[in-house]
VMD Tcl script that draws the C-alpha trace (Angstrom):
set ca {
  {-107.04 44.71 74.87}
  {-107.37 43.38 71.35}
  {-110.55 41.52 70.48}
  {-109.77 38.99 67.75}
  {-112.70 37.62 65.79}
  {-112.78 34.55 63.58}
  {-114.90 35.37 60.52}
  {-116.12 33.14 57.68}
  {-119.26 34.88 56.40}
  {-121.70 32.51 58.12}
  {-124.59 33.48 60.38}
  {-122.76 32.50 63.58}
  {-119.69 34.39 62.37}
  {-121.75 37.56 61.85}
  {-123.31 37.12 65.30}
  {-119.85 36.80 66.84}
  {-118.57 39.85 64.97}
  {-121.57 41.94 65.96}
  {-121.11 40.98 69.62}
  {-117.39 41.73 69.45}
  {-117.80 45.06 67.66}
  {-120.37 46.30 70.16}
  {-118.08 45.32 73.00}
  {-115.07 47.02 71.39}
  {-117.08 50.20 70.85}
  {-118.02 50.29 74.54}
  {-114.65 49.48 76.11}
  {-112.16 50.97 73.63}
  {-110.60 47.68 72.53}
  {-109.08 47.22 69.08}
  {-110.65 44.75 66.66}
  {-108.63 42.22 64.68}
  {-110.64 40.21 62.14}
  {-109.14 36.89 61.04}
  {-110.17 34.54 58.25}
  {-108.40 31.20 57.89}
  {-108.42 29.41 54.55}
  {-108.35 25.68 55.25}
  {-105.00 24.34 54.12}
  {-106.65 21.25 52.64}
  {-107.89 23.33 49.69}
  {-104.30 23.41 48.47}
  {-104.42 19.66 47.92}
  {-106.99 20.22 45.16}
  {-104.63 22.37 43.13}
  {-103.25 25.88 42.99}
  {-106.31 27.26 41.23}
  {-108.70 26.05 43.93}
  {-106.50 27.41 46.71}
  {-106.26 30.76 44.93}
  {-110.04 30.96 44.55}
  {-110.49 30.21 48.24}
  {-107.99 32.94 49.13}
  {-109.90 35.42 46.96}
  {-113.16 34.37 48.64}
  {-111.51 34.80 52.04}
  {-110.41 38.32 51.15}
  {-114.01 39.13 50.21}
  {-115.22 37.70 53.54}
  {-112.81 39.99 55.39}
  {-113.94 43.05 53.42}
  {-117.58 42.37 54.26}
  {-116.68 41.66 57.89}
  {-114.82 44.97 58.19}
  {-117.86 46.79 56.75}
  {-120.12 45.11 59.32}
  {-117.72 45.96 62.16}
  {-117.73 49.63 61.17}
  {-121.51 49.71 61.45}
  {-121.29 48.96 65.17}
  {-117.85 50.35 66.00}
  {-117.10 53.19 63.55}
  {-114.36 54.71 65.70}
  {-112.64 51.43 66.60}
  {-109.26 50.52 65.14}
  {-109.97 47.47 62.96}
  {-107.51 45.26 61.08}
  {-108.01 42.23 58.84}
  {-105.76 39.20 58.38}
  {-105.96 36.29 55.93}
  {-104.21 33.10 57.05}
  {-103.92 29.50 55.80}
  {-103.89 26.20 57.67}
  {-105.99 24.15 60.06}
  {-108.77 26.62 60.84}
  {-109.30 26.16 64.59}
  {-105.63 25.75 65.46}
  {-104.43 28.67 63.33}
  {-107.16 30.93 64.67}
  {-106.34 30.00 68.26}
  {-102.64 30.70 67.64}
  {-103.35 34.34 66.74}
  {-104.47 35.22 70.26}
  {-102.10 36.27 73.03}
  {-102.86 35.83 76.75}
  {-104.24 39.36 77.20}
  {-106.54 39.18 74.17}
  {-110.16 38.09 73.85}
  {-110.77 35.66 70.98}
  {-114.36 35.58 69.70}
  {-115.88 32.82 67.56}
  {-119.39 31.94 66.50}
  {-121.12 28.61 66.82}
  {-124.36 26.97 65.69}
  {-126.79 26.33 68.52}
  {-127.24 22.59 69.01}
  {-130.03 22.37 71.58}
  {-130.17 21.33 75.22}
  {-127.76 18.55 76.18}
  {-128.11 16.73 72.86}
  {-124.42 15.88 72.66}
  {-124.27 16.50 68.92}
  {-120.92 17.44 67.36}
  {-122.14 20.50 65.44}
  {-120.03 23.52 66.32}
  {-117.13 21.57 67.80}
  {-114.59 23.81 66.03}
  {-115.34 26.46 68.65}
  {-114.56 23.89 71.35}
  {-111.14 23.25 69.82}
  {-110.46 27.00 69.76}
  {-111.52 27.38 73.40}
  {-109.36 24.39 74.34}
  {-106.08 25.47 72.77}
  {-106.11 29.28 72.78}
  {-103.89 30.99 75.36}
  {-106.38 33.82 75.74}
  {-109.91 34.01 77.04}
  {-112.39 32.87 74.38}
  {-115.95 34.07 73.79}
  {-118.25 31.63 71.97}
  {-121.33 33.32 70.52}
  {-124.42 31.42 69.34}
  {-126.46 32.60 66.37}
  {-129.40 33.65 68.54}
  {-130.94 36.96 69.59}
  {-129.35 38.03 72.88}
  {-129.69 41.82 72.89}
  {-132.70 41.81 75.22}
  {-131.08 39.52 77.77}
  {-129.64 40.80 81.03}
  {-127.42 39.43 83.76}
  {-124.02 37.77 83.93}
  {-123.77 34.22 85.28}
  {-120.48 32.75 86.52}
  {-119.92 29.07 87.13}
  {-117.93 28.60 90.34}
  {-116.24 25.24 90.82}
  {-113.48 24.00 93.11}
  {-109.98 24.55 91.76}
  {-107.93 27.53 90.70}
  {-109.81 28.58 87.55}
  {-112.87 30.11 89.24}
  {-111.03 33.27 90.29}
  {-110.41 34.33 86.68}
  {-114.04 33.59 85.85}
  {-115.37 35.64 88.78}
  {-113.08 38.58 87.97}
  {-114.11 38.45 84.31}
  {-117.78 38.21 85.22}
  {-117.61 41.05 87.77}
  {-115.93 43.36 85.27}
  {-118.44 42.49 82.55}
  {-121.48 42.85 84.82}
  {-120.26 46.28 85.90}
  {-119.59 47.35 82.30}
  {-123.10 46.29 81.30}
  {-124.81 47.60 84.44}
  {-126.13 44.10 85.17}
  {-126.36 41.86 88.21}
  {-123.82 39.10 88.76}
  {-125.06 35.58 89.59}
  {-122.63 33.03 91.01}
  {-123.67 29.40 90.52}
  {-122.10 26.36 92.15}
  {-123.34 22.84 91.36}
  {-122.54 20.13 93.86}
  {-123.74 16.77 95.11}
  {-121.49 16.84 98.17}
  {-120.63 19.95 100.19}
  {-123.21 22.70 100.52}
  {-121.11 25.04 98.35}
  {-121.82 28.11 100.46}
  {-118.23 28.58 101.63}
  {-116.87 28.60 98.07}
  {-119.61 30.95 96.89}
  {-118.95 33.29 99.80}
  {-115.28 33.42 98.80}
  {-116.23 34.09 95.18}
  {-118.69 36.82 96.18}
  {-116.05 38.45 98.37}
  {-113.64 38.57 95.41}
  {-116.28 40.14 93.15}
  {-117.12 42.71 95.83}
  {-113.47 43.67 96.23}
  {-113.23 44.29 92.49}
  {-116.53 46.22 92.26}
  {-117.96 47.10 95.68}
  {-121.27 48.42 94.29}
  {-122.01 45.33 92.22}
  {-125.25 43.44 92.98}
  {-124.27 39.79 93.53}
  {-126.55 36.81 93.85}
  {-125.54 33.27 94.83}
  {-127.10 29.95 93.94}
  {-126.24 26.36 94.90}
  {-127.63 23.69 92.60}
  {-127.92 19.94 93.18}
  {-128.23 19.28 89.47}
  {-125.55 18.16 87.06}
  {-123.21 21.13 86.60}
  {-123.76 21.61 82.86}
  {-127.54 21.42 83.29}
  {-127.46 23.91 86.17}
  {-125.35 26.41 84.22}
  {-127.35 26.11 81.00}
  {-130.56 26.61 82.95}
  {-129.19 29.58 84.91}
  {-127.96 31.28 81.74}
  {-131.03 30.64 79.59}
  {-132.13 34.29 79.82}
  {-128.75 35.80 80.75}
  {-126.61 37.99 78.54}
  {-123.44 36.08 79.33}
  {-122.17 32.90 81.02}
  {-118.55 32.87 82.24}
  {-116.60 29.69 82.95}
  {-113.03 29.43 84.18}
  {-110.23 27.49 82.50}
  {-106.59 26.90 83.34}
  {-103.90 28.08 80.97}
  {-103.13 25.50 78.32}
  {-99.79 23.88 77.69}
  {-98.53 21.73 74.86}
  {-99.02 18.64 77.01}
  {-102.62 19.54 77.88}
  {-103.73 21.31 74.68}
  {-107.09 20.11 73.44}
  {-108.60 19.42 76.86}
  {-111.45 21.29 78.53}
  {-113.31 20.24 81.64}
  {-116.34 18.06 80.95}
  {-118.72 20.75 82.20}
  {-117.32 23.42 79.89}
  {-117.29 20.95 77.01}
  {-120.97 20.07 77.53}
  {-122.00 23.70 77.91}
  {-120.28 24.66 74.64}
  {-121.90 21.75 72.82}
  {-125.33 22.88 74.00}
  {-124.81 26.62 74.22}
  {-127.88 28.82 74.74}
  {-126.20 32.18 75.49}
  {-122.83 33.83 74.87}
  {-120.15 31.97 76.84}
  {-116.72 33.25 77.86}
  {-114.06 30.72 78.79}
  {-111.92 32.95 80.99}
  {-108.20 32.62 81.54}
  {-106.28 34.84 83.93}
}
mol new
graphics top color blue
foreach p $ca { graphics top sphere $p radius 0.5 }
foreach p [lrange $ca 0 end-1] q [lrange $ca 1 end] { graphics top cylinder $p $q radius 0.2 }
display resetview
């Protein structure tokens, strides 16, 4: 696997890179660091665009130095690109990759637009996407997976089971519903996780709250929240489910939007 990381020198970017580098060091993945110079700088003249490119190269150098602190033996590359930041970054990832981006924490269900670039990336990338808030998460434990009706939950459960096993954590499966009791779907999800990792400790929870609220609450002290997403197509690019959208707007833990 290649872990691709969007870097821009900001606090959230450094948090994302640190998370990605630690993960790469533990699972043997390669690291690919990407900085995108916004194409709009070119409209201000060649000199401005050139300065931004030079600044971007410096960002990549510093990012590579930070990555080596946490993953000294990991193969790490850097790439400088130009264009619409979120779309260009998303286009670098292939289906088997993990694309990692940082985001500013916005609070609990505030609905503010801060950090929406990460939502665009998660919407249009063909790979799984990890969105990392600029908060301290090293002391947190547990992997939470949102399980909802549809086809996307299987990828999320598989991703969560693998990650919980890698970290030596418990796996919590959460289903929010106002209709059915949810136990049948959770039993199916737990059975899948057990087939993948028979020794994994799995807990199940049905919530009667709004899905985004239930997931944000369940992941408040967790190390990771995993949500499923269907593969994107040109016709559907730019669309995430409302629950995933709300969670990413109000993120309080690392979130992986998993694609099979």
